C-alpha positions in Angstrom: -20.1 31.3 -26.9 -22.9 33.9 -26.9 -24.5 34.0 -23.5 -27.4 36.2 -22.3 -28.0 36.6 -18.6 -31.4 38.0 -17.4 -30.9 39.5 -13.9 -27.9 41.4 -12.7 -28.2 40.4 -9.0 -25.4 38.9 -7.0 -25.4 35.6 -8.9 -25.9 37.2 -12.4 -23.2 39.8 -11.9 -20.6 37.3 -10.6 -21.4 34.9 -13.4 -21.3 37.6 -16.0 -17.9 38.6 -14.7 -16.5 35.1 -14.7 -17.9 34.3 -18.2 -16.6 37.6 -19.6 -13.1 36.9 -18.1 -13.2 33.4 -19.7 -13.6 35.1 -23.1 -17.3 34.4 -23.7 -19.6 37.0 -25.4 -21.8 38.1 -22.5 -24.9 40.3 -22.5 -26.6 40.9 -19.1 -30.0 42.4 -18.9 -31.8 44.0 -15.9 -34.7 46.4 -15.4 -32.6 48.4 -12.9 -29.6 50.5 -14.1 -28.2 50.4 -10.6 -27.9 46.6 -10.8 -25.0 47.1 -13.2 -22.9 48.7 -10.5 -22.2 45.1 -9.4 -20.2 44.6 -12.6 -16.5 45.3 -12.5 -15.0 48.2 -14.5 -13.1 45.6 -16.6 -16.4 44.0 -17.8 -16.2 43.9 -21.6 -19.7 42.5 -22.3 -22.9 44.4 -22.8 -25.1 45.6 -19.9 -28.6 46.5 -21.2 -31.5 48.0 -19.2 -34.5 46.0 -20.4 -37.2 43.6 -19.3 -36.1 40.1 -19.9 -39.7 38.9 -20.3 -40.3 41.2 -23.2 -39.6 39.4 -26.5 -38.8 42.6 -28.4 -36.4 43.8 -25.7 -34.6 40.5 -25.8 -34.3 40.8 -29.6 -32.9 44.3 -29.3 -30.5 43.0 -26.7 -29.2 40.4 -29.2 -30.7 37.3 -27.5 -32.0 35.9 -30.8 -29.9 32.9 -31.7 -27.7 33.0 -28.6 -26.1 29.8 -27.4 -27.4 30.1 -23.9 -29.9 32.2 -21.9 -29.8 32.1 -18.1 -32.7 33.7 -16.3 -31.5 34.6 -12.8 -33.9 37.2 -11.5 -35.6 37.0 -8.1 -38.9 36.1 -9.7 -39.7 32.5 -10.6 -42.4 33.5 -13.1 -40.1 36.1 -14.8 -37.4 33.6 -15.1 -39.6 30.9 -16.6 -41.1 33.4 -19.1 -37.7 34.6 -20.2 -36.4 31.0 -20.7 -39.5 30.0 -22.6 -39.3 33.0 -24.9 -35.7 32.3 -25.5 -36.2 28.7 -26.6 -39.5 29.0 -28.3 -39.4 32.4 -30.0 -35.7 33.4 -30.2 -33.9 30.2 -31.2 -31.7 30.1 -28.1 -30.0 26.6 -28.0 -30.0 26.2 -24.2 -31.9 28.1 -21.5 -32.2 27.7 -17.8 -34.5 29.4 -15.3 -33.8 29.9 -11.6 -36.9 28.7 -9.7 -36.9 28.9 -5.9 -39.9 26.6 -5.4 -38.7 22.9 -5.8 -42.2 21.7 -6.8 -42.5 24.4 -9.5 -38.9 23.7 -10.6 -39.8 20.1 -11.3 -43.1 21.0 -13.0 -41.4 23.5 -15.3 -38.7 21.0 -16.2 -41.4 18.5 -17.2 -42.8 21.3 -19.5 -39.4 21.7 -21.2 -37.7 24.4 -19.2 -34.4 23.4 -17.5 -34.4 24.8 -14.0 -32.0 25.4 -11.1 -33.5 25.5 -7.6 -31.6 27.5 -5.0 -33.8 26.2 -2.2 -32.7 22.5 -2.6 -29.1 23.6 -3.3 -28.9 25.5 0.0 -30.8 22.8 1.9 -28.2 20.2 0.8 -25.3 22.6 1.6 -26.7 23.2 5.1 -27.3 19.5 5.7 -23.7 18.8 4.5 -22.4 21.4 7.0 -24.4 19.6 9.7 -22.9 16.3 8.7 -26.2 15.0 7.4 -26.9 13.2 4.1 -28.1 15.3 1.2 -31.9 15.3 0.6 -31.8 13.6 -2.8 -33.9 16.4 -4.2 -32.4 17.7 -7.5 -31.0 21.2 -7.6 -30.5 21.2 -11.4 -33.2 19.7 -13.4 -32.8 19.3 -17.1 -35.7 19.9 -19.4 -37.6 16.6 -19.6 -40.0 17.4 -22.5 -38.4 19.2 -25.4 -40.1 22.3 -26.8 -41.4 22.0 -30.3 -42.5 24.4 -33.0 -46.1 24.5 -31.8 -45.1 26.5 -28.8 -45.8 23.8 -26.1 -43.7 21.2 -24.5 -44.1 17.8 -26.1 -46.6 15.7 -24.2 -48.0 18.7 -22.3 -51.7 19.2 -22.3 -53.6 22.5 -22.2 -51.9 25.7 -23.3 -48.9 27.6 -22.2 -46.9 27.1 -19.0 -50.0 26.7 -16.8 -50.5 23.2 -18.2 -49.2 20.5 -15.9 -48.8 22.8 -12.9 -50.6 20.2 -10.8 -47.5 18.0 -11.1 -45.7 17.5 -7.9 -42.3 16.1 -7.2 -42.1 13.5 -4.5 -39.3 14.2 -2.0 -36.3 12.1 -3.0 -37.3 11.9 -6.6 -36.4 13.8 -9.7 -38.6 15.3 -12.5 -36.4 13.3 -14.9 -37.4 9.6 -14.8 -34.5 7.4 -13.8 -32.2 10.1 -12.6 -31.7 11.9 -9.3 -30.7 15.2 -10.8 -27.5 17.1 -10.0 -27.0 18.5 -6.6 -24.4 21.1 -5.9 -23.6 23.2 -2.9 -21.0 25.5 -4.4 -23.4 28.1 -6.0 -25.8 30.4 -4.2 -26.6 34.0 -3.5 -24.9 35.7 -0.6 
């Protein structure tokens, strides 16, 4: 499987190492050359200094037609931009953006970008440690509205990712009608 990771922070680097060790074709992209120092010497994938929100840079990095793109930088907007470019312009089959704001994560999922929210993931992990029930807020939210050739999520009004940003997730509900999402406490940045 061809996997592109945007962001070589702690999560990106550990994930790249694990996927590479599993035999996947991994390319990791970051704007900082120093970020690649997190990768082990045994890493056989590609580490490319580039901006993951630049379509031409993603193409040069070989993202076009990749099976998966995971946008894991510290910036919600950068992650969403990279994921949207991957799906809409580069033919990437699956993309996910790390979004720290739970409300924005749900809104972007409604616009067709699968998201993972570290905030709700950590909240549930801490509540579990304290012996409390999970929040019920989803940590992984699949894309609700599929992207289409016109460049906008199906059912979205307006233009671009700003459309639908007034959408708010109600605590205890999911952006995906009829589901509660997937909560996990095993992944997070250290």
